[in-house]
Steps between C-alpha positions, in 0.01 A plus 500: 500500500625852568479788275849469356430136384162606357679765296754234393215266378348783296834605353573136412173468313567829311849377414354165378250669280778737355720206425216314336415811277871553419537162333540531113246211448247678706564837340465345148165344590376829658593695186316243296195541714495873464543481129212256471274730718581788286415304181174375657399852593574627147310206335193559721448851371423410145292216603268737680489722202412212273223393744352852500506513112331160463222608735440817310495325167287198562258593775225774498505779753290373798642140486849646446465699824385192695778284363759766549435506874519117510816467301677798675591245770669283239767765437622449862603151406708587196819592699518186728408261228739631245765524778448137597520395129833706435649366827425142400681584174796645698519183713507285175779721365705494821467116504614461141799713587575295809448786750297496832156631466343439855442872568317540167288199583406682827413799274252290313338392834469869588336574159253210558428627850423842361259346258327331785496824683337675198236225486419553869473875437276467204284252687463719811395808293251292307324328786498793761412856501785749437521609868502141635737389213757765607493367858551144396779609269693689758428283800511139344641479155798745523613383849473135362722593204756674739515186725566266196773736387661494848493112492651490158761746596589289814545199272740687269708695761474259798383740771483238771762689707273817520206274595700370806595857603401532878305813581406473870447246770180499711448261788751261354349510156730621217331705237679476161456699181353197331247438780395854512441501116303179531290625783425832324392302182282273705335796670438675166352191357249480777418874450421435142300199603292699734434746213413220256270336762318840556446529133393139457240528780375828382452396136394139550280487812428846651394684184255230420338487840267727684713518812517829682801713391627522861502114536695486165744761625554302827563176316751663262689665777522205729614277213758744396649544839494116566701449171738779591555359855555151372765642257667678787528183687635314194757778444628484865537133453700555179728725706567204736288598798338221694176526692700540831716781346182671385357475848803662645495778244128544548545534874751777437290679252201481718647771728547725197151425393359588840677841509551602142232339297195545720314700251580271208375183700200711619406600152550134380271368763250780434501417129419136572212599726362752246520240217343207683237712686421677170462826700629673192461401128634647178236752377387609850463874557628599846596797688820499727634805672290737292603340160222334287612259230450154344698200600713399204706213632521326840821323559673350805697808615306791369174615329494716177235783526412723208349830600251730323809707395646190323776471761610156607554448866698212635353444844656248736249231603553563878329839458173332410507301835607788719279783339129542444425438128183615346392275213222591267473155309549236754152359461313767306611765260211734587593805690305807611592864402373758735445842339448791762300815384394807676223738371347832617219511747259636235530171300235236482626165658277287271642670184853445629428138552360469149801666344744286682313181410478593129879574484580168658270305282630652178854415559595183313727354774255545792326174571112495478505238780547584786315806404661847572371665812497861628518580866401828669781532756363805674492884541863629485638836606443652155350224282281201478711200485434201274692182413459292189618135528559327162629133453753417228696191382833655435669600846819601318293795329337632807676838457398527121138415567478725796647786301256437209203509746606828653521651150156393405351621839669837454351528153152397613501752792620778263216420264236531777667789667563314830740670730796314645579724806831571649555509881398851646430642846285805628695730730279672775668801675292596808702747719827667508550530121411865515837578674680368193336770284681835501302798612354718236674835438322785687 
């Protein structure tokens, strides 16, 4: 179908809806529906006020507050219930007058549908946390309500002509507007199913087991992508593509994948390897390209890393396979902090070792085992060089602990008058310097 005929189809549908709405019988029923909804809204307001006064009169303060929160949801049902009752009275009146009331009956169905929608909303916010309830409301309940309204609208206005509108033809398969809508609905349903499957596995099985978090993350990721891929295949089938057609399309897309999607495919494969090899796990402290942070989330395409500056870095998974990654928590969280110190040549090495050991032992985050150790590195150009090695369990706090140890060492040296020398050199002038001195005045 060419563009001109497609425009004709859309225009015919608009004309049919316009003709339908211009009929006096339809306009009379629409006017009755509007009047009924206004009356229902006006009647719902005093009902809410009566409910508030009854609670304030017959219930004490604490119990009143509890029941007020519970009965607040009841006010959301006043409008649709009153609307359904008044519309039913309007149907009875129209039947007594011998006039058609089919559109008003459809309005009753809409009011009952709104009651069911309110029940679902109350149930979601009662059973789940507010954050999770909002997700279910926007991704499940509201789209379901919208889909039902589209179905009801198609029954009233007969939109079959629009559903048969041809959009494009691919490899002999004609994609119509109806098929495209069906495919999108199927794919969205599978996306929602993948989300529900993740929540079910996490709440029913994973949370009650002692499975490693990285294994849980692997199972959730694989299950999610499996359901989404299944939904994609079902959607393509709903569009009318057969397996042979999909093979032809896949062969053509493979060229584009080879040239334009190399990084995407590489990150995808790298993510699968990282998840199943458990090379990285949520909670690991790593260092990559000079950035130290904690792994927050490991997904198929990328990894979320939170640095010490509370900055979130989204790192492609392929970087972990092509770069050297320093991990502090792969098998053991213990890390060593080296503290380098230089003192003057007139200092006692035994006293320096005692001071450094005491500073390390008094710090609450330094482990007693392995015990801190002090090394005499040698005789420097202007100082005696020592190194204190202390072990800690928090690799993400290396900088803070190191700074605290340096502060304590400085204070201890200051109290004992131990000099921390700065680099200095002796200059010995042997011959020729007297030429630079001006002669004395005679």
